[in-house]
GUDO-233773 format. One line per field, with one value per residue (C-alpha): x, y, z negated; residue number from 1. Coordinates in pm, whole numbers. Example, Ala and Ser with C-alpha at 12.3 -4.5 7.8 and 13.67 -1.06 7.14 Angstrom:
BEGIN
xx	c(1230_1367);
yy	c(-450_-106);
zz	c(-780_-714);
seq	c(1_2);
END
This chain:
BEGIN
xx	c(13542_13721_14087_14235_14596_14484_14389_14603_14689_14857_14502_14436_14777_15079_15367_15592_15967_16005_15713_15848_16171_15994_15799_16117_16291_16345_16364_16128_16095_16073_16093_15963_16021_15870_15717_15342_15168_15446_15207_15294_14964_14887_15229_15178_14832_14943_15253_15010_14808_15122_15216_14874_14906_15257_15128_14850_15104_15233_15017_14929_14894_14543_14615_14698_14387_14340_14551_14670_14652_14718_14690_14680_14764_14679_14718_14347_14028_13938_14260_14163_13880_14088_14273_13939_13802_14098_14075_13710_13801_14110_14085_13931_13582_13726_13949_13654_13438_13284_13314_13238_13218_13155_13468_13692_13744_13764_13769_13954_13905_14184_14278_14244_14566_14517_14139_14094_14258_14169_14256_14194_14224_14352_14390_14710_14541_14502_14812_14665_14404_14682_14665_14958_14872_15078_15083_15189_15184_15185_15138_15198_15054_15167_15437_15563_15228_15234_15367_15665_15425_15213_15527_15629_15300_15321_15672_15583_15323_15608_15771_15507_15602_15424_15361_15550_15612_15655_15618_15605_15651_15577_15549_15716_16004_15924_15974_16241_16542_16430_16102_16064_16017_16347_16536_16402_16487_16841_16859_16737_16985_17271_17146_17064_16972_16602_16561_16571_16535_16376_16369_16178_16069_15720_15865_15992_15625_15625_15244_15222_15107_15284_14993_15034_15405_15322_15067_15333_15587_15302_15294_15624_15420_15218_15479_15846_16101_16202_15837_15796_16124_15986_15659_15755_16127_16105_16406_16444_16487_16403_16318_16086_15785_15587_15824_16200_16512_16379_16717_16850_16608_16691_16856_16827_16652_16316_16312_16165_16093_16070_16375_16321_16294_16191_15866_15662_15377_15196_14992_14716_14580_14283_14250_13980_13866_14198_14418_14602_14571_14919_15040_15368_15549_15786_16010_15846_16161_16395_16103_16251_16023_16094_15819_15580_15292_15039_14717_14590_14271_14111_14158_13843_13797_13789_14118_14268_14138_14278_14621_14621_14523_14808_15073_14984_15023_15344_15507_15332_15204_15153_14956_14770_14652_14393_14242_13885_13743_13396_13156_13397_13677_13457_13328_13690_13814_13531_13618_13975_13869_13659_13975_14138_14396_14519_14334_14339_14094_14207_13957_14096_13947_14076_14249_14372_14501_14704_14842_14938_15126_15289_15422_15553_15714_15879_16007_16167_16323_16466_16552_16349_16210_16385_16294_16462_16470_16135_16052_15684_15726_16010_15815_15509_15702_15885_15582_15365_15371_15218_14948_14782_14409_14181_14065_14432_14486_14767_14701_14942_14847_14972_14969_14691_14757_14973_14872_14932_14859_15221_15252_14947_15031_15381_15219_14971_15237_15462_15183_15217_15594_15762_15859_16208_16501_16609_16943_16840_16840_17197_17290_17139_16848_16500_16249_15886_15628_15631_15811_16161_16463_16687_16969_16956_17236_17404_17405_17544_17824_17919_17877_17651_17458_17715_17543_17215_17156_17206_16974_16705_16762_16718_16413_16260_16338_16158_15870_15827_15848_15562_15375_15423_15285_14972_14926_14948_14575_14616_14259_14091);
yy	c(21750_22084_22103_22096_22156_22512_22591_22875_22791_23133_23289_23117_23107_23324_23155_23368_23335_23028_22842_22909_22743_22435_22426_22472_22191_21872_21643_21352_21373_21743_21784_22109_22207_22547_22760_22807_23041_23008_22866_22494_22360_22589_22518_22133_22153_22346_22124_21831_22015_22097_21725_21631_21871_21733_21371_21450_21535_21179_20882_20626_20246_20133_19882_20181_20233_20502_20676_20928_20863_21125_21092_21379_21217_21404_21287_21265_21333_21626_21788_21724_21966_22277_22073_21951_22302_22421_22149_22238_22611_22600_22298_22451_22330_22251_21991_21821_21533_21458_21495_21229_21420_21110_20933_21235_21183_21394_21252_21466_21520_21426_21417_21153_21002_21007_21012_21080_21108_21025_21249_21105_21248_20983_20976_20826_20763_20400_20312_19972_20159_20302_19997_19963_20131_20290_20678_20939_21228_21199_21497_21440_21715_21798_21529_21585_21438_21137_20816_20620_20321_20518_20625_20267_20195_20499_20458_20158_20364_20564_20254_20117_20049_20284_20547_20880_20837_21209_21327_21639_21601_21914_22024_22179_21988_21661_21615_21356_21279_20931_21049_20959_21327_21424_21135_21208_21576_21495_21259_21539_21795_21553_21584_21227_21138_21227_21446_21799_21985_22326_22520_22846_23043_23192_23528_23416_23451_23801_23798_23830_24170_24362_24272_23902_23928_24100_23831_23568_23765_23785_23402_23414_23517_23204_22932_22862_23005_22651_22576_22911_22846_22522_22637_22955_22934_22560_22481_22126_22075_21752_21969_22196_22001_22050_21850_21933_21766_21416_21271_21388_21165_20843_20589_20240_19932_19759_19502_19154_19117_19356_19434_19321_19608_19868_20044_20060_20276_20279_20496_20337_20520_20335_20300_20483_20342_20303_20379_20110_20090_20145_20048_20221_20101_20340_20312_20537_20671_20703_20807_20573_20374_20000_19827_19919_19689_19781_19613_19650_19833_19509_19328_19285_19482_19161_19049_19397_19401_19062_19166_19487_19288_19030_19288_19512_19200_19080_19425_19481_19822_20062_20319_20281_20609_20520_20751_20720_20967_20891_20609_20337_20457_20486_20136_19993_20170_20041_19690_19735_19857_19546_19352_19517_19704_20040_20244_20624_20749_21053_21250_21422_21767_22078_22190_21855_21769_22103_22035_21668_21776_22071_21852_21597_21876_22029_21686_21629_21973_21920_21548_21427_21141_20884_20604_20347_20408_20267_20325_20401_20624_20829_20869_21004_21229_21379_21417_21590_21946_22292_22334_22658_22609_22799_23044_23141_22962_22716_22361_22088_21748_21455_21513_21358_21002_20960_20847_20982_20675_20627_20996_21001_20660_20804_21130_20952_20719_21018_21167_20865_20887_21048_21405_21463_21512_21866_22031_22249_21959_21875_22251_22298_22498_22515_22591_22576_22463_22153_22292_22164_22220_21951_22061_21955_21738_22031_22225_21939_21892_22264_22355_22644_22648_22703_22977_23034_23346_23130_22865_23125_23280_22940_22873_23193_23078_22751_22926_23130_22802_22673_22991_22998_22650_22748_23068_22886_22790_22418_22281_21951);
zz	c(-5178_-5295_-5195_-5553_-5399_-5319_-5680_-5827_-6185_-6222_-6232_-6555_-6715_-6698_-6902_-7114_-7080_-7304_-7155_-6807_-6904_-7012_-6681_-6473_-6636_-6418_-6738_-6742_-7115_-7265_-7643_-7764_-8126_-8191_-8466_-8513_-8266_-8006_-7747_-7752_-7666_-7387_-7242_-7266_-7113_-6804_-6776_-6743_-6480_-6295_-6304_-6166_-5867_-5786_-5811_-5566_-5310_-5316_-5199_-5460_-5394_-5385_-5665_-5905_-6124_-6214_-5954_-6202_-6579_-6842_-7224_-7489_-7818_-8148_-8506_-8562_-8374_-8596_-8499_-8134_-8134_-8046_-7771_-7627_-7634_-7441_-7186_-7111_-7099_-6884_-6657_-6354_-6253_-5903_-6088_-6281_-6143_-6477_-6847_-7106_-7430_-7658_-7497_-7503_-7134_-6812_-6470_-6228_-5861_-5623_-5254_-4983_-5063_-5447_-5494_-5865_-6204_-6560_-6863_-7206_-7559_-7804_-8182_-8341_-8674_-8590_-8386_-8292_-8076_-7859_-7617_-7377_-7049_-6780_-6787_-6545_-6807_-7189_-7414_-7774_-7995_-8342_-8309_-8667_-8790_-8562_-8725_-8630_-8575_-8339_-8138_-8094_-7940_-7706_-7581_-7339_-7174_-7007_-6875_-6638_-6274_-6031_-6290_-6326_-6699_-6766_-7131_-7338_-7716_-7910_-8272_-8568_-8743_-8911_-9280_-9271_-9048_-8948_-8808_-8441_-8342_-8493_-8345_-8003_-8045_-8139_-7844_-7619_-7785_-7685_-7321_-7285_-6941_-6869_-7187_-7246_-7589_-7640_-7969_-8032_-8335_-8367_-8299_-7963_-7836_-7669_-7685_-8065_-8179_-8450_-8676_-8591_-8691_-9020_-9101_-9044_-9280_-9539_-9550_-9729_-10040_-10010_-9976_-10045_-9826_-9697_-9604_-9421_-9230_-9112_-9010_-8826_-8764_-8673_-8887_-9007_-9375_-9570_-9866_-9655_-9779_-10102_-10303_-10306_-10436_-10366_-10283_-10604_-10788_-10618_-10843_-10978_-10833_-10851_-11125_-11080_-11453_-11742_-11959_-12325_-12559_-12293_-12302_-11988_-11864_-11532_-11287_-11076_-10764_-10628_-10253_-10072_-9750_-9543_-9833_-10035_-10419_-10577_-10919_-11026_-11347_-11523_-11814_-12052_-12206_-11899_-11676_-11419_-11165_-11219_-11025_-10759_-10623_-10351_-10250_-9889_-9843_-9714_-10044_-10267_-10584_-10791_-10643_-10718_-11072_-11142_-10998_-11207_-11518_-11461_-11394_-11696_-11925_-11749_-11811_-12154_-12028_-12318_-12114_-11784_-11628_-11361_-11096_-11210_-10954_-10814_-10881_-10742_-10972_-11271_-11226_-11165_-11480_-11688_-11570_-11682_-12015_-12063_-11988_-12296_-12092_-12233_-11985_-11968_-11690_-11496_-11300_-10997_-10966_-10791_-11109_-11232_-10884_-10865_-11223_-11135_-10816_-10996_-11278_-11033_-10828_-11132_-11251_-10903_-10918_-11262_-11194_-11493_-11287_-11092_-10853_-10636_-10250_-10184_-9812_-9864_-10167_-9994_-9682_-9858_-10085_-9795_-9569_-9831_-9712_-9720_-9450_-9350_-9343_-9099_-9372_-9433_-9755_-9820_-9910_-10022_-9873_-9679_-9297_-9090_-9035_-9358_-9692_-10049_-10267_-10374_-10449_-10679_-10832_-10935_-11056_-11270_-11426_-11491_-11718_-11946_-11984_-12279_-12241_-12086_-12322_-12395_-12389_-12675_-12925_-12858_-12871_-13209_-13063_-13199_-12922_-12985_-12738_-12506_-12211_-12171_-11944_-11808_-11564_-11197_-11063_-10889_-11213_-11405_-11139_-11119_-11479_-11370_-11696_-11978_-12171_-12340_-12124_-11814_-11943_-12004_-11660_-11506_-11699_-11571_-11214_-11281_-11442_-11122_-10925_-11110_-11089_-10707_-10688_-10874_-10669_-10329_-10369_-10362_-10336_-10298);
seq	c(1_2_3_4_5_6_7_8_9_10_11_12_13_14_15_16_17_18_19_20_21_22_23_24_25_26_27_28_29_30_31_32_33_34_35_36_37_38_39_40_41_42_43_44_45_46_47_48_49_50_51_52_53_54_55_56_57_58_59_60_61_62_63_64_65_66_67_68_69_70_71_72_73_74_75_76_77_78_79_80_81_82_83_84_85_86_87_88_89_90_91_92_93_94_95_96_97_98_99_100_101_102_103_104_105_106_107_108_109_110_111_112_113_114_115_116_117_118_119_120_121_122_123_124_125_126_127_128_129_130_131_132_133_134_135_136_137_138_139_140_141_142_143_144_145_146_147_148_149_150_151_152_153_154_155_156_157_158_159_160_161_162_163_164_165_166_167_168_169_170_171_172_173_174_175_176_177_178_179_180_181_182_183_184_185_186_187_188_189_190_191_192_193_194_195_196_197_198_199_200_201_202_203_204_205_206_207_208_209_210_211_212_213_214_215_216_217_218_219_220_221_222_223_224_225_226_227_228_229_230_231_232_233_234_235_236_237_238_239_240_241_242_243_244_245_246_247_248_249_250_251_252_253_254_255_256_257_258_259_260_261_262_263_264_265_266_267_268_269_270_271_272_273_274_275_276_277_278_279_280_281_282_283_284_285_286_287_288_289_290_291_292_293_294_295_296_297_298_299_300_301_302_303_304_305_306_307_308_309_310_311_312_313_314_315_316_317_318_319_320_321_322_323_324_325_326_327_328_329_330_331_332_333_334_335_336_337_338_339_340_341_342_343_344_345_346_347_348_349_350_351_352_353_354_355_356_357_358_359_360_361_362_363_364_365_366_367_368_369_370_371_372_373_374_375_376_377_378_379_380_381_382_383_384_385_386_387_388_389_390_391_392_393_394_395_396_397_398_399_400_401_402_403_404_405_406_407_408_409_410_411_412_413_414_415_416_417_418_419_420_421_422_423_424_425_426_427_428_429_430_431_432_433_434_435_436_437_438_439_440_441_442_443_444_445_446_447_448_449_450_451_452_453_454_455_456_457_458_459_460_461_462_463_464_465_466_467_468_469_470_471_472_473_474_475_476);
END
C-alpha cells in the first residue's frame, strides 16, 4: 500500500495568497464568497485533500464506516462535470483505490490506522436524496444556487459523533438576504464560534492575465452593472438579478373571493416534469395580483384542467393567457378551449420568451405591476439571474435547482392586463404609440420628474434598459 502521508500536494497545487489564508484558517466551517475565476473550486478541492491527510494521522474506530467520508455537493449533476473532471485530474493516483464513474464516487487509499476513505459527488436538485449521514468534510459548490431545503438536509451531516464535521461553503452572493448562504456568511462575518468568512473579488486572483481582466471588464457591456458587481466583485444586492425593484412592487393581499365589479385576467404556466402548474389572477385595470394557485407536478392533467376551469369561472376571467408550448401545452390548451374558457395561447420561443421577460422587467422597474408578498413568487423573481454561458453569451434564467413557473405565470397574466396609466394624459400631453411611462416609487417620493424634459430623459434611460435586456442575448 502506498504511503499516502508522504504525498506532496504542493507538486500539484500552489495556492495564491487568498487561497493560502483559507487553508491556514482553523475554523471548522469556512464560508468563501468570491467572484468568478478567483479559484474557489480548486481551493475547496485541496482543502478536502488536506483534511483527508490530517484525518489519516488520527486512528479511527473500527465501527466508523467509512473511516473517512467526504461529500461534494453541487446544484445539479450537469454542473458536477467540471468538478468531477478536476477530481480525476488532481487527486493523485496514489490516493485512489477505485473510481465508480456511474456512481460519482472515488474510494481513497488510507493507512493502517484509517484504512480507506470515500468521496462522493452529490446533487442538491432533489434535496430528499441527501440522506442524513456523518461527514468528515463537506464542500458545497455554487452555494448561491443550492436551495434552503437542501441546506437543511445537509446541516445534520456535520453533527455526527465521531466525524470531523469540517465544511467549506463557496459561491458568489445569493439573490436574497434570507438565502442560507447569505445567513451563514453573516454568521461567519460576526465571528461566530467555529465560523470564518472570506471575501474576494475576481481581480484578487493574481493568476489572471491582463487579457483575462479585460474580458471580465468587457462583460459590463453584456449585463447591468449590479449583476456584474455580483458576479465578479462578489457584492450582495437583492436587485442584482435579472429583475430589479421587486420590493417596490409588493403591495396588497391575496383575495379569497373576487371583488364585485372588478375585471380579472389570468396567466397559466403549465408544469413540465418537476415544475408545478401555476395560475396567477390579476386585476386587469390595476395590474395587481389578486390570487395564485399552484398544482403539484404529480397531479394529473384532468385534475388540473378541472381546477383551471373552476377557478376561471369563479373569478369570471376575461382573458386566460396559457403557455401552449409543445404538444402537451397544445393539447391542454385545446381542452380549455372546449370548456369555453377565454383562452389565448402563448407559444414560448426564443423571441417571445425574451419579449415576455423584458416586459415583466420593465413593469417591475416602473412599478406598473404589483403583487402580495407571496413566498414562492418573490423567491423566483429574486433568484432569476444573468448567467454567463460557456460560449460567452449571457442568459437570463432561474438557477439550477430553482423553478420559474411563478415568474412565467405572472408574465403571461401581465400581457392580458390593461396598459398602465400615463402621466401625459393628466398633463394634457398627446403622445402617439403604445409605450407609456409611469414614475417609480422613488421618483414619486422625491419629485424628481417635474418637467417634460426630465420625463423625456428618463424615458430615454428606460429605453436603453430595454435595449440592454434585448442585447444580452437571452436565449431559450
